[in-house]
A tleap script that builds the chain and sets N, CA, C and O, in Angstrom:
source leaprc.protein.ff14SB
mol = sequence {
  NMET ALA LYS VAL LEU GLU PHE ASP PRO LEU
  SER SER ILE ILE ASN VAL GLU SER ILE LEU
  PHE GLY PHE ILE LEU THR VAL LEU THR LEU
  LEU MET GLN LEU ASP ASN LYS SER MET ARG
  THR ILE LYS GLU TYR GLY ARG TYR PRO GLN
  LEU ILE GLY PHE ASN LYS THR ALA ALA TYR
  SER SER PHE PHE ALA ILE ALA PHE THR LEU
  VAL LEU ILE LEU TYR PRO ASN GLY ILE ASP
  LEU SER SER PRO TYR CYS LEU SER LEU PHE
  TYR ALA TRP GLU PHE VAL ILE ALA LEU SER
  PHE LEU SER THR TYR ARG PHE MET ARG ILE
  PHE PHE ILE ILE ALA LYS HIE THR CGLN
}
set mol.1.N position { 0.768 -1.167 0.083 }
set mol.1.CA position { 0.108 -0.038 -0.079 }
set mol.1.C position { 0.911 1.194 0.113 }
set mol.1.O position { 1.791 1.340 0.960 }
set mol.2.N position { 0.513 2.071 -0.768 }
set mol.2.CA position { 1.329 3.332 -1.031 }
set mol.2.C position { 1.152 4.289 0.245 }
set mol.2.O position { 0.072 4.397 0.825 }
set mol.3.N position { 2.198 4.903 0.589 }
set mol.3.CA position { 2.191 6.019 1.653 }
set mol.3.C position { 1.453 7.325 1.245 }
set mol.3.O position { 1.887 7.936 0.269 }
set mol.4.N position { 0.506 7.740 1.834 }
set mol.4.CA position { -0.258 8.959 1.530 }
set mol.4.C position { -0.122 9.913 2.530 }
set mol.4.O position { -0.347 9.622 3.705 }
set mol.5.N position { 0.256 11.132 2.149 }
set mol.5.CA position { 0.528 12.066 2.970 }
set mol.5.C position { -0.605 13.163 2.866 }
set mol.5.O position { -0.818 13.745 1.802 }
set mol.6.N position { -1.366 13.435 4.089 }
set mol.6.CA position { -2.462 14.171 4.124 }
set mol.6.C position { -2.038 15.784 4.544 }
set mol.6.O position { -0.968 16.046 5.094 }
set mol.7.N position { -2.782 16.532 4.287 }
set mol.7.CA position { -2.497 17.915 4.550 }
set mol.7.C position { -3.494 18.681 5.372 }
set mol.7.O position { -3.886 19.782 4.985 }
set mol.8.N position { -3.856 18.222 6.326 }
set mol.8.CA position { -4.863 18.988 7.341 }
set mol.8.C position { -4.232 20.334 7.851 }
set mol.8.O position { -4.955 21.330 7.869 }
set mol.9.N position { -2.879 20.425 8.282 }
set mol.9.CA position { -2.430 21.585 8.908 }
set mol.9.C position { -2.124 22.671 7.858 }
set mol.9.O position { -1.678 23.757 8.228 }
set mol.10.N position { -2.331 22.431 6.680 }
set mol.10.CA position { -1.854 23.538 5.683 }
set mol.10.C position { -2.422 24.973 5.946 }
set mol.10.O position { -1.857 26.021 5.631 }
set mol.11.N position { -3.577 24.855 6.547 }
set mol.11.CA position { -4.131 26.404 6.655 }
set mol.11.C position { -3.268 27.034 7.675 }
set mol.11.O position { -3.119 28.248 7.534 }
set mol.12.N position { -2.699 26.506 8.620 }
set mol.12.CA position { -1.880 27.101 9.679 }
set mol.12.C position { -0.706 27.610 8.937 }
set mol.12.O position { -0.328 28.760 9.158 }
set mol.13.N position { -0.067 26.831 8.041 }
set mol.13.CA position { 1.156 27.391 7.183 }
set mol.13.C position { 0.736 28.562 6.590 }
set mol.13.O position { 1.383 29.601 6.718 }
set mol.14.N position { -0.305 28.494 5.942 }
set mol.14.CA position { -0.682 29.848 5.070 }
set mol.14.C position { -0.881 30.847 6.064 }
set mol.14.O position { -0.302 31.911 5.846 }
set mol.15.N position { -1.616 30.755 7.189 }
set mol.15.CA position { -1.516 31.767 8.200 }
set mol.15.C position { -0.179 32.331 8.489 }
set mol.15.O position { 0.062 33.529 8.336 }
set mol.16.N position { 0.748 31.412 8.934 }
set mol.16.CA position { 1.947 32.019 9.321 }
set mol.16.C position { 2.656 32.674 8.063 }
set mol.16.O position { 3.303 33.711 8.213 }
set mol.17.N position { 2.556 32.173 7.039 }
set mol.17.CA position { 3.349 32.687 5.835 }
set mol.17.C position { 2.527 33.952 5.463 }
set mol.17.O position { 3.186 34.839 4.922 }
set mol.18.N position { 1.384 34.161 5.629 }
set mol.18.CA position { 0.577 35.340 5.436 }
set mol.18.C position { 1.176 36.540 6.219 }
set mol.18.O position { 1.576 37.585 5.707 }
set mol.19.N position { 1.174 36.214 7.604 }
set mol.19.CA position { 1.741 37.030 8.702 }
set mol.19.C position { 3.191 37.690 8.254 }
set mol.19.O position { 3.511 38.871 8.118 }
set mol.20.N position { 3.898 36.536 8.090 }
set mol.20.CA position { 5.394 36.925 7.528 }
set mol.20.C position { 5.359 37.839 6.372 }
set mol.20.O position { 6.072 38.843 6.378 }
set mol.21.N position { 4.553 37.556 5.341 }
set mol.21.CA position { 4.559 38.346 4.066 }
set mol.21.C position { 4.063 39.838 4.505 }
set mol.21.O position { 4.637 40.794 3.981 }
set mol.22.N position { 3.194 40.033 5.289 }
set mol.22.CA position { 2.778 41.316 5.620 }
set mol.22.C position { 3.739 42.096 6.563 }
set mol.22.O position { 3.830 43.324 6.531 }
set mol.23.N position { 4.513 41.230 7.480 }
set mol.23.CA position { 5.433 41.964 8.190 }
set mol.23.C position { 6.657 42.410 7.342 }
set mol.23.O position { 7.204 43.487 7.580 }
set mol.24.N position { 7.087 41.586 6.357 }
set mol.24.CA position { 8.118 41.922 5.469 }
set mol.24.C position { 7.894 43.176 4.681 }
set mol.24.O position { 8.753 44.050 4.564 }
set mol.25.N position { 6.512 43.232 4.062 }
set mol.25.CA position { 6.239 44.440 3.317 }
set mol.25.C position { 6.051 45.703 4.095 }
set mol.25.O position { 6.233 46.820 3.611 }
set mol.26.N position { 5.655 45.457 5.404 }
set mol.26.CA position { 5.553 46.660 6.378 }
set mol.26.C position { 7.010 47.244 6.628 }
set mol.26.O position { 7.231 48.452 6.534 }
set mol.27.N position { 7.977 46.329 6.947 }
set mol.27.CA position { 9.351 46.649 7.112 }
set mol.27.C position { 9.920 47.298 6.101 }
set mol.27.O position { 10.729 48.212 6.260 }
set mol.28.N position { 9.510 46.841 4.931 }
set mol.28.CA position { 9.869 47.451 3.548 }
set mol.28.C position { 9.685 49.014 3.516 }
set mol.28.O position { 10.581 49.824 3.281 }
set mol.29.N position { 8.472 49.274 3.772 }
set mol.29.CA position { 7.734 50.620 3.798 }
set mol.29.C position { 8.502 51.288 4.894 }
set mol.29.O position { 8.698 52.480 4.657 }
set mol.30.N position { 8.962 50.882 5.959 }
set mol.30.CA position { 9.616 51.474 7.165 }
set mol.30.C position { 11.011 51.875 6.719 }
set mol.30.O position { 11.433 53.023 6.863 }
set mol.31.N position { 11.726 50.871 6.163 }
set mol.31.CA position { 13.084 51.143 5.640 }
set mol.31.C position { 13.061 52.238 4.625 }
set mol.31.O position { 13.901 53.134 4.700 }
set mol.32.N position { 12.322 52.232 3.850 }
set mol.32.CA position { 12.254 53.190 2.607 }
set mol.32.C position { 11.908 54.690 3.320 }
set mol.32.O position { 12.213 55.711 2.703 }
set mol.33.N position { 11.340 54.763 4.476 }
set mol.33.CA position { 11.199 55.994 5.056 }
set mol.33.C position { 12.229 56.511 6.175 }
set mol.33.O position { 12.232 57.669 6.592 }
set mol.34.N position { 13.096 55.508 6.603 }
set mol.34.CA position { 14.033 55.917 7.471 }
set mol.34.C position { 15.215 56.752 7.037 }
set mol.34.O position { 15.827 56.510 5.997 }
set mol.35.N position { 15.493 57.650 7.781 }
set mol.35.CA position { 16.699 58.474 7.449 }
set mol.35.C position { 17.690 58.785 8.499 }
set mol.35.O position { 18.177 59.900 8.689 }
set mol.36.N position { 17.951 57.703 9.171 }
set mol.36.CA position { 18.820 57.836 10.473 }
set mol.36.C position { 20.251 57.616 10.058 }
set mol.36.O position { 20.582 57.476 8.881 }
set mol.37.N position { 21.173 57.590 11.184 }
set mol.37.CA position { 22.506 57.462 10.896 }
set mol.37.C position { 22.812 56.051 10.214 }
set mol.37.O position { 23.632 55.930 9.303 }
set mol.38.N position { 22.035 54.947 10.771 }
set mol.38.CA position { 22.248 53.680 10.319 }
set mol.38.C position { 22.073 53.551 8.753 }
set mol.38.O position { 22.919 53.109 7.976 }
set mol.39.N position { 20.801 54.025 8.437 }
set mol.39.CA position { 20.465 53.960 7.075 }
set mol.39.C position { 21.362 54.856 6.177 }
set mol.39.O position { 21.616 54.456 5.041 }
set mol.40.N position { 21.826 55.965 6.584 }
set mol.40.CA position { 22.716 56.739 5.804 }
set mol.40.C position { 23.940 55.996 5.607 }
set mol.40.O position { 24.520 55.974 4.521 }
set mol.41.N position { 24.339 55.391 6.628 }
set mol.41.CA position { 25.724 54.650 6.637 }
set mol.41.C position { 25.618 53.523 5.524 }
set mol.41.O position { 26.496 53.441 4.665 }
set mol.42.N position { 24.451 52.587 5.548 }
set mol.42.CA position { 24.145 51.586 4.658 }
set mol.42.C position { 24.198 52.095 3.351 }
set mol.42.O position { 24.851 51.508 2.488 }
set mol.43.N position { 23.448 53.344 3.066 }
set mol.43.CA position { 23.407 53.864 1.723 }
set mol.43.C position { 24.912 54.472 1.242 }
set mol.43.O position { 25.263 54.475 0.062 }
set mol.44.N position { 25.623 54.915 2.199 }
set mol.44.CA position { 27.049 55.371 1.927 }
set mol.44.C position { 27.849 54.379 1.342 }
set mol.44.O position { 28.578 54.545 0.364 }
set mol.45.N position { 27.668 53.206 2.059 }
set mol.45.CA position { 28.715 52.098 1.629 }
set mol.45.C position { 28.021 51.162 0.462 }
set mol.45.O position { 28.515 50.085 0.127 }
set mol.46.N position { 26.887 51.671 -0.084 }
set mol.46.CA position { 26.311 51.002 -1.216 }
set mol.46.C position { 25.697 49.664 -0.912 }
set mol.46.O position { 25.566 48.798 -1.776 }
set mol.47.N position { 25.334 49.523 0.308 }
set mol.47.CA position { 24.530 48.205 0.672 }
set mol.47.C position { 23.124 48.154 0.737 }
set mol.47.O position { 22.463 47.167 1.061 }
set mol.48.N position { 22.642 49.408 0.372 }
set mol.48.CA position { 21.264 49.698 0.576 }
set mol.48.C position { 20.501 48.805 -0.435 }
set mol.48.O position { 19.492 48.271 0.025 }
set mol.49.N position { 20.800 48.549 -1.722 }
set mol.49.CA position { 20.248 47.567 -2.709 }
set mol.49.C position { 20.200 46.198 -2.290 }
set mol.49.O position { 19.281 45.454 -2.636 }
set mol.50.N position { 21.368 45.750 -1.392 }
set mol.50.CA position { 21.489 44.505 -1.015 }
set mol.50.C position { 20.463 44.209 0.131 }
set mol.50.O position { 19.916 43.106 0.166 }
set mol.51.N position { 20.192 45.163 1.067 }
set mol.51.CA position { 19.207 45.278 2.089 }
set mol.51.C position { 17.787 45.086 1.547 }
set mol.51.O position { 16.985 44.315 2.074 }
set mol.52.N position { 17.517 45.838 0.449 }
set mol.52.CA position { 16.176 45.749 -0.190 }
set mol.52.C position { 16.061 44.364 -0.782 }
set mol.52.O position { 15.014 43.718 -0.718 }
set mol.53.N position { 17.369 43.845 -1.468 }
set mol.53.CA position { 17.185 42.526 -2.043 }
set mol.53.C position { 16.855 41.403 -0.998 }
set mol.53.O position { 16.082 40.486 -1.274 }
set mol.54.N position { 17.523 41.533 0.300 }
set mol.54.CA position { 17.151 40.498 1.220 }
set mol.54.C position { 15.624 40.720 1.554 }
set mol.54.O position { 14.945 39.736 1.847 }
set mol.55.N position { 15.129 41.826 1.525 }
set mol.55.CA position { 13.561 41.953 1.894 }
set mol.55.C position { 12.833 41.357 0.645 }
set mol.55.O position { 11.904 40.554 0.740 }
set mol.56.N position { 13.274 41.762 -0.381 }
set mol.56.CA position { 12.438 41.050 -1.741 }
set mol.56.C position { 12.525 39.505 -1.631 }
set mol.56.O position { 11.524 38.847 -1.912 }
set mol.57.N position { 13.590 38.932 -1.264 }
set mol.57.CA position { 13.771 37.437 -1.455 }
set mol.57.C position { 12.813 36.955 -0.139 }
set mol.57.O position { 12.186 35.901 -0.248 }
set mol.58.N position { 12.735 37.608 0.879 }
set mol.58.CA position { 11.927 37.089 1.867 }
set mol.58.C position { 10.417 37.342 1.551 }
set mol.58.O position { 9.564 36.537 1.924 }
set mol.59.N position { 10.119 38.424 0.890 }
set mol.59.CA position { 8.668 38.612 0.572 }
set mol.59.C position { 8.275 37.549 -0.637 }
set mol.59.O position { 7.279 36.833 -0.541 }
set mol.60.N position { 9.034 37.523 -1.624 }
set mol.60.CA position { 8.924 36.666 -2.615 }
set mol.60.C position { 8.764 35.070 -2.228 }
set mol.60.O position { 7.887 34.363 -2.724 }
set mol.61.N position { 9.582 34.680 -1.421 }
set mol.61.CA position { 9.767 33.404 -0.771 }
set mol.61.C position { 8.304 33.062 0.079 }
set mol.61.O position { 7.722 31.983 -0.026 }
set mol.62.N position { 7.923 33.982 0.774 }
set mol.62.CA position { 6.682 33.812 1.514 }
set mol.62.C position { 5.556 33.796 0.608 }
set mol.62.O position { 4.670 32.969 0.822 }
set mol.63.N position { 5.452 34.642 -0.440 }
set mol.63.CA position { 4.379 34.620 -1.345 }
set mol.63.C position { 4.423 33.416 -2.066 }
set mol.63.O position { 3.315 32.892 -2.183 }
set mol.64.N position { 5.479 32.735 -2.655 }
set mol.64.CA position { 5.437 31.393 -3.310 }
set mol.64.C position { 5.070 30.298 -2.254 }
set mol.64.O position { 4.364 29.352 -2.604 }
set mol.65.N position { 5.494 30.394 -1.072 }
set mol.65.CA position { 5.190 29.343 0.015 }
set mol.65.C position { 3.665 29.232 0.153 }
set mol.65.O position { 3.095 28.149 0.292 }
set mol.66.N position { 2.958 30.577 0.099 }
set mol.66.CA position { 1.490 30.643 0.268 }
set mol.66.C position { 0.871 29.921 -1.002 }
set mol.66.O position { 0.020 29.033 -0.950 }
set mol.67.N position { 1.437 30.448 -2.148 }
set mol.67.CA position { 0.875 29.763 -3.346 }
set mol.67.C position { 1.129 28.285 -3.419 }
set mol.67.O position { 0.246 27.556 -3.870 }
set mol.68.N position { 2.158 27.840 -3.049 }
set mol.68.CA position { 2.484 26.236 -3.166 }
set mol.68.C position { 1.570 25.536 -2.249 }
set mol.68.O position { 1.024 24.490 -2.601 }
set mol.69.N position { 1.370 26.077 -1.053 }
set mol.69.CA position { 0.649 25.521 -0.171 }
set mol.69.C position { -0.951 25.409 -0.503 }
set mol.69.O position { -1.655 24.451 -0.185 }
set mol.70.N position { -1.341 26.457 -1.133 }
set mol.70.CA position { -2.676 26.534 -1.896 }
set mol.70.C position { -2.913 25.555 -2.927 }
set mol.70.O position { -4.036 25.147 -3.224 }
set mol.71.N position { -1.629 25.113 -3.571 }
set mol.71.CA position { -1.923 24.235 -4.670 }
set mol.71.C position { -1.997 22.836 -3.936 }
set mol.71.O position { -2.722 21.951 -4.390 }
set mol.72.N position { -1.311 22.665 -2.908 }
set mol.72.CA position { -1.236 21.234 -2.083 }
set mol.72.C position { -2.691 21.103 -1.513 }
set mol.72.O position { -3.196 19.981 -1.500 }
set mol.73.N position { -3.386 22.165 -1.047 }
set mol.73.CA position { -4.635 22.017 -0.452 }
set mol.73.C position { -5.633 21.428 -1.680 }
set mol.73.O position { -6.564 20.694 -1.348 }
set mol.74.N position { -5.447 21.726 -2.959 }
set mol.74.CA position { -6.231 21.273 -3.871 }
set mol.74.C position { -6.249 19.711 -3.910 }
set mol.74.O position { -7.213 19.166 -4.448 }
set mol.75.N position { -5.373 19.053 -3.443 }
set mol.75.CA position { -5.293 17.562 -3.104 }
set mol.75.C position { -6.104 17.223 -1.871 }
set mol.75.O position { -5.442 17.221 -0.833 }
set mol.76.N position { -7.413 16.931 -1.753 }
set mol.76.CA position { -8.081 16.798 -0.585 }
set mol.76.C position { -7.771 15.523 -0.019 }
set mol.76.O position { -7.925 15.458 1.200 }
set mol.77.N position { -7.335 14.399 -0.655 }
set mol.77.CA position { -7.005 13.204 -0.092 }
set mol.77.C position { -5.535 13.144 0.159 }
set mol.77.O position { -5.041 12.047 0.416 }
set mol.78.N position { -4.778 14.221 0.110 }
set mol.78.CA position { -3.269 14.252 0.194 }
set mol.78.C position { -2.590 13.785 -1.031 }
set mol.78.O position { -3.272 13.490 -2.012 }
set mol.79.N position { -1.173 13.686 -1.058 }
set mol.79.CA position { -0.731 13.268 -2.277 }
set mol.79.C position { -0.008 12.056 -2.066 }
set mol.79.O position { 0.576 11.921 -0.991 }
set mol.80.N position { 0.044 11.163 -2.913 }
set mol.80.CA position { 0.737 9.789 -2.877 }
set mol.80.C position { 2.296 9.937 -3.193 }
set mol.80.O position { 2.743 10.290 -4.284 }
set mol.81.N position { 3.070 9.606 -2.043 }
set mol.81.CA position { 4.425 9.902 -1.994 }
set mol.81.C position { 5.163 8.843 -2.747 }
set mol.81.O position { 6.387 8.938 -2.832 }
set mol.82.N position { 4.515 7.817 -3.315 }
set mol.82.CA position { 5.236 6.692 -4.098 }
set mol.82.C position { 5.315 7.122 -5.468 }
set mol.82.O position { 6.024 6.471 -6.235 }
set mol.83.N position { 4.597 8.272 -5.939 }
set mol.83.CA position { 4.528 8.814 -7.285 }
set mol.83.C position { 5.754 9.708 -7.206 }
set mol.83.O position { 5.874 10.495 -6.267 }
set mol.84.N position { 6.735 9.602 -8.235 }
set mol.84.CA position { 7.890 10.554 -8.487 }
set mol.84.C position { 7.493 11.913 -8.596 }
set mol.84.O position { 8.150 12.778 -8.018 }
set mol.85.N position { 6.367 12.236 -9.356 }
set mol.85.CA position { 5.777 13.544 -9.614 }
set mol.85.C position { 5.388 14.175 -8.311 }
set mol.85.O position { 5.826 15.287 -8.017 }
set mol.86.N position { 4.590 13.518 -7.526 }
set mol.86.CA position { 4.060 13.948 -6.297 }
set mol.86.C position { 5.240 14.173 -5.328 }
set mol.86.O position { 5.442 15.245 -4.757 }
set mol.87.N position { 5.979 13.103 -5.198 }
set mol.87.CA position { 7.247 13.390 -4.339 }
set mol.87.C position { 8.116 14.573 -4.611 }
set mol.87.O position { 8.659 15.199 -3.701 }
set mol.88.N position { 8.245 14.884 -5.932 }
set mol.88.CA position { 9.116 16.151 -6.412 }
set mol.88.C position { 8.324 17.370 -5.911 }
set mol.88.O position { 8.883 18.355 -5.429 }
set mol.89.N position { 7.002 17.252 -6.050 }
set mol.89.CA position { 6.115 18.448 -5.692 }
set mol.89.C position { 6.233 18.587 -4.159 }
set mol.89.O position { 6.309 19.703 -3.645 }
set mol.90.N position { 6.249 17.519 -3.473 }
set mol.90.CA position { 6.351 17.630 -1.980 }
set mol.90.C position { 7.742 18.324 -1.563 }
set mol.90.O position { 7.790 19.267 -0.772 }
set mol.91.N position { 8.809 17.783 -2.151 }
set mol.91.CA position { 10.390 18.269 -1.867 }
set mol.91.C position { 10.335 19.786 -2.348 }
set mol.91.O position { 10.903 20.620 -1.643 }
set mol.92.N position { 9.729 20.161 -3.426 }
set mol.92.CA position { 9.738 21.529 -3.905 }
set mol.92.C position { 9.085 22.395 -2.818 }
set mol.92.O position { 9.573 23.484 -2.515 }
set mol.93.N position { 7.931 21.887 -2.207 }
set mol.93.CA position { 7.147 22.549 -1.280 }
set mol.93.C position { 7.993 22.800 0.086 }
set mol.93.O position { 7.881 23.857 0.707 }
set mol.94.N position { 8.759 21.855 0.460 }
set mol.94.CA position { 9.506 21.888 1.586 }
set mol.94.C position { 10.576 22.930 1.357 }
set mol.94.O position { 10.744 23.851 2.157 }
set mol.95.N position { 11.227 22.796 0.371 }
set mol.95.CA position { 12.328 23.794 -0.119 }
set mol.95.C position { 11.740 25.160 0.073 }
set mol.95.O position { 12.288 25.924 0.867 }
set mol.96.N position { 10.662 25.535 -0.592 }
set mol.96.CA position { 10.075 26.750 -0.549 }
set mol.96.C position { 9.773 27.351 0.984 }
set mol.96.O position { 10.154 28.454 1.377 }
set mol.97.N position { 9.061 26.454 1.703 }
set mol.97.CA position { 8.939 26.790 3.009 }
set mol.97.C position { 10.098 26.879 3.835 }
set mol.97.O position { 10.032 27.636 4.804 }
set mol.98.N position { 11.219 26.197 3.611 }
set mol.98.CA position { 12.451 26.461 4.316 }
set mol.98.C position { 13.064 27.681 3.849 }
set mol.98.O position { 13.575 28.431 4.681 }
set mol.99.N position { 13.079 27.984 2.583 }
set mol.99.CA position { 13.449 29.196 2.153 }
set mol.99.C position { 12.905 30.360 2.590 }
set mol.99.O position { 13.603 31.348 2.821 }
set mol.100.N position { 11.630 30.339 2.737 }
set mol.100.CA position { 10.823 31.450 3.354 }
set mol.100.C position { 11.318 31.714 4.763 }
set mol.100.O position { 11.739 32.842 5.019 }
set mol.101.N position { 11.305 30.719 5.757 }
set mol.101.CA position { 11.636 31.145 6.881 }
set mol.101.C position { 13.098 31.563 7.129 }
set mol.101.O position { 13.351 32.462 7.931 }
set mol.102.N position { 14.100 30.891 6.418 }
set mol.102.CA position { 15.389 31.273 6.433 }
set mol.102.C position { 15.544 32.774 5.953 }
set mol.102.O position { 16.138 33.591 6.657 }
set mol.103.N position { 15.013 33.093 4.782 }
set mol.103.CA position { 15.288 34.488 4.332 }
set mol.103.C position { 14.563 35.392 5.207 }
set mol.103.O position { 15.048 36.512 5.369 }
set mol.104.N position { 13.439 35.079 5.821 }
set mol.104.CA position { 12.693 36.015 6.699 }
set mol.104.C position { 13.651 36.141 7.893 }
set mol.104.O position { 13.897 37.282 8.286 }
set mol.105.N position { 14.154 35.212 8.444 }
set mol.105.CA position { 15.111 35.142 9.515 }
set mol.105.C position { 16.263 36.140 9.252 }
set mol.105.O position { 16.544 37.113 9.952 }
set mol.106.N position { 16.841 35.757 8.193 }
set mol.106.CA position { 18.029 36.722 7.930 }
set mol.106.C position { 17.637 38.253 7.796 }
set mol.106.O position { 18.387 39.085 8.307 }
set mol.107.N position { 16.575 38.629 7.177 }
set mol.107.CA position { 16.261 39.861 7.092 }
set mol.107.C position { 15.997 40.450 8.464 }
set mol.107.O position { 16.531 41.492 8.844 }
set mol.108.N position { 15.071 39.671 9.255 }
set mol.108.CA position { 14.738 40.248 10.575 }
set mol.108.C position { 15.987 40.541 11.454 }
set mol.108.O position { 16.063 41.497 12.226 }
set mol.109.N position { 16.937 39.631 11.256 }
set mol.109.CA position { 18.203 39.986 12.150 }
set mol.109.C position { 18.757 41.240 11.680 }
set mol.109.O position { 19.127 42.079 12.500 }
set mol.110.N position { 18.851 41.449 10.397 }
set mol.110.CA position { 19.478 42.741 9.991 }
set mol.110.C position { 18.440 43.870 10.386 }
set mol.110.O position { 18.876 44.837 11.011 }
set mol.111.N position { 17.310 43.820 10.114 }
set mol.111.CA position { 16.302 44.733 10.562 }
set mol.111.C position { 16.416 45.155 12.029 }
set mol.111.O position { 16.541 46.346 12.312 }
set mol.112.N position { 16.376 44.232 12.938 }
set mol.112.CA position { 16.655 44.506 14.465 }
set mol.112.C position { 17.850 44.937 14.643 }
set mol.112.O position { 17.927 45.671 15.629 }
set mol.113.N position { 18.905 44.766 14.040 }
set mol.113.CA position { 20.159 45.529 14.197 }
set mol.113.C position { 19.963 47.061 13.931 }
set mol.113.O position { 20.224 47.941 14.752 }
set mol.114.N position { 19.518 47.238 12.801 }
set mol.114.CA position { 19.324 48.635 12.341 }
set mol.114.C position { 18.302 49.273 13.422 }
set mol.114.O position { 18.521 50.392 13.884 }
set mol.115.N position { 17.276 48.577 13.770 }
set mol.115.CA position { 16.457 49.304 14.636 }
set mol.115.C position { 17.089 49.523 16.076 }
set mol.115.O position { 16.836 50.542 16.719 }
set mol.116.N position { 17.877 48.580 16.528 }
set mol.116.CA position { 18.688 48.964 17.767 }
set mol.116.C position { 19.407 50.155 17.742 }
set mol.116.O position { 19.443 50.942 18.688 }
set mol.117.N position { 20.098 50.333 16.459 }
set mol.117.CA position { 21.054 51.501 16.451 }
set mol.117.C position { 20.315 52.791 16.033 }
set mol.117.O position { 20.902 53.820 15.696 }
set mol.118.N position { 19.004 52.647 16.084 }
set mol.118.CA position { 18.115 53.999 15.791 }
set mol.118.C position { 17.872 54.671 17.019 }
set mol.118.O position { 17.640 55.878 16.945 }
set mol.119.N position { 17.883 54.021 18.343 }
set mol.119.CA position { 17.580 54.517 19.482 }
set mol.119.C position { 18.772 55.376 20.177 }
set mol.119.O position { 18.594 55.901 21.276 }
savepdb mol mol.pdb
quit
């Protein structure tokens, strides 16, 4: 009998990713309006595009994690992991979720360092 993976907790993943997506976009808005010593230094050294790039990576990965999870929800009986196609789909989904959390973590660390130096 084939091992079947069911996706009941996927709505929780969508909720978490949606919150992360909103947070990342809000922080992007804040960063674009900041004009303190930390941001001037980042811009002076030419690192501002890299900072915005980190934000974009986190935002895009959260968006794709939401989209990928919505695709998996379309399989109401779960996916059959004995199928190479479904197994590839599952591994791709895991990769996107991991990328989302790691890129968001990377950006949050940088943002909190900037926020700490604004006080």
